[in-house]
N, C-alpha and C positions, 0 to 999 in steps of 0.2 A: 395054718401055714400060708406063707406068701411065696409065689413063684415069680421069678424075674429072670432076665437074661443079662449076663455080665460078660462082655467081650466074646459074645457068640455062644457062651455056655449057659445052659439053663440050670438054675439052682433054686431050691426051696428052703426058706429060712423061717424062723418063728416070727410072728408079728411083733413089731417093735424093734427088730434088728436094723441097725444102720447100714448104709451102703458100704461103709468102711469095714464093718464087721463081716458082711457078706463077701466082700472082695478078699479079705484075709482068709476066709474059710476056703476059698478057691486058690489061695496063694498068689494072688495078683498084688504086686508091690504098689503101695501108695505112700508117698512121703508125708510125714506129719511132724509138726513141732509143738503144737499146743494140745495134742491128744495124749492121754495116758490111761491105761486100764485102771479102773478103780476110782477115776475122777469123772465128774459130769462132763459131757461134750460141750465145747465152747465155740469152735469154728472161727478162731481169731486169726490164725496164721494164713489161712486160705491155700496152703500148699496141697491139701488133700482134695482139691476140686476134681470132679469127674463130669463127663458129659452125659446127660440123660435125654431121652427122646430121639427122634430121627428127623432128618431133613431140616428145613428152615425153622421148625419149631423146637429144635434141640436147644438146650441151655446148660450152663455150668452151675453146679451146686457143690456145697461142701459135703463130702461123703461122711464126715464124722457126725453130722447133725441131721442128715436127710434120711428118713426111714424108708425101708424097702417097701415098694408098692407092687400090687398085683399087675403083671404084664409089663413092668417097666423095663426099658432097654437102656443099659448102662455101658459106657466105654470109659475105662480107667486111664487109657493113654491114647489120645488122638492128637492131630496137629493142633487143634484148638486148645486142648488141655495142656499140651506141651508149651505153647506160647504163653498161656496164662501162668503156668508154674515158673517158667523162666523169668517172667516179669516180676513175680512175687519174690523170687530169689534175689534178683537185683535190688529190689527195695530193702530186703532184709540185710543184704551186704552193705547197703548205704547206711543202715541204722547201726549195725553191729558187726563190722568186718572181722573182729578179732575172735568171734565165736568159732571154734573148730567144727562144731556140729553144722553150722551154716556153711562154712567153707567146704566141708565134705559133701553136703548136698549140692553146692554149686559145682563142684568137680564132677559129681555123678551126672548132672544134667548139662554138662558141657557149657556152663556159663563162664565166659572168658573176659567179660568186661562188666563194669558197673557204671551206669550213665547218670546217676543221681548224686546230689550233694552228699558228701561224706559227713556223718554225724558223730561216730565213735561213741554212741550211747551204750550203756550196759544193760539195757532192757528193751525187749521187742514187744512188750505188752501182751504176751501170750496167755497170761492169767494162770499158768500152772502153779505158781507159788501161792496165789490167793486161794485157789481151789484146794491145794494140798493142806494149807493151814486150816481152812474151814471144814473140809470134808473128811480128812484123815486124822488130823491132829486135834480137831474140835476146839480150836482156839480162836479163830477169826481175829488174829492179831494184826493182820494187814489187809489192805483192800485197795481198790482203784480210787483215785482222786482226780477231779477235774475232768475236762472234756477236750476233744480235739488235740491241738498241739500241746496243751498244758496237761494232758492226761498222764498220770504217773501212778506208781504203786508205793505205798508206805503206810505208816500208822496214822490214825486220826489226829489231825492238827500237828503232825510231826512230833508228837509227844511219845516218849518211850513207853511201850506197851507193858502193862502190868500182868497181861495174860500170856505173853510170849515166854515159852519155856526154853528158848535157845536150842531147840532140837536139831536145827539145820536142815529140816525137811524142805524148806523153800530153796536153799542152795542146791540141794541134791537133785531137784527136778528142773532147775533153771537151765535152758539150753545156751544161755549167754554166759553162764558162770562156770559150767562144769569143766570145760577145757578151753584154753585160750591160745590163739595163734599170735605170732609176733609181727605179722604184716599189718602195719598201721599207717602207711602212707597212701595218699589218694591214688598214685600211679601203681600201687601194689595192693589195691583193695581186694583183688582176687588172687588168692595164693596159687591154686592149681597144682599144689604139690601132690595131691592124692587123686589126680585126674583118672577118670575111667572112660570106657567106651560109651558114648551117648548113642541112643538108638539111631543108626544110620538110615533105617527104613523110612523114618519120618521126614527125611530130607529129600526123598524121592517123590516126584509129583504123582506117581501112580499109587502111592500108599497114603491113606488118610489115617489109618490106625496102625499101632505097632504090630509087627508081624508075629513076634514071640514075646514071652514075658520072662525070659531067663534073666537072672540077676547075679552078676552083671551080664549085659548083652554081649553075646559072642560073635555077633555079625556073621552067622554061619551061612546065611542064604543070600547075603547082599555082597556084590562085588563093586568095588569103587571104580568109577569110570576113569 
């Protein structure tokens, strides 16, 4: 067993357990887009970042791929983590603003603007469809192609796959395809229709970490000035 501390609570987990799994065991919410139980961890969306270590040596890691270590100190929501997640959400909105899943995450984390060039792509390269096809459907009909700006997902050489069974598994897991929002203009890149209370404690200079982990945050201890 491995013993570590998450948000001030000590927990013992089996060796090989990821930080995301350990946090879920304690019911600490961590947002994810590219992670799904039953599929191998990939760490593509970067939404699940957590802060490990203490003081100036602390750093951000993806909780879905980082294994629990003996004596590790983990914070799932701090000011540093919150800033990183909000930046990732803006980038995701710039790529695929019509995804309702991304819009819901933006509302939950109080993201009210998107400062990057609007793309209106239908793919955020999370790799869920590729892993579903290979690991659950045993087909490997699709995969990643190219690198950098030209990176995409499809069949080899854009030729219709003879191993695809048209099962729809790739569409089922895709966060960009499941539900679509109608907001598609740059000035309306952030819908905000499902807005929730963002953690007000992180906006206070005296708090570096979230005070509580209720979902949604009820702001029970914080009074607005």
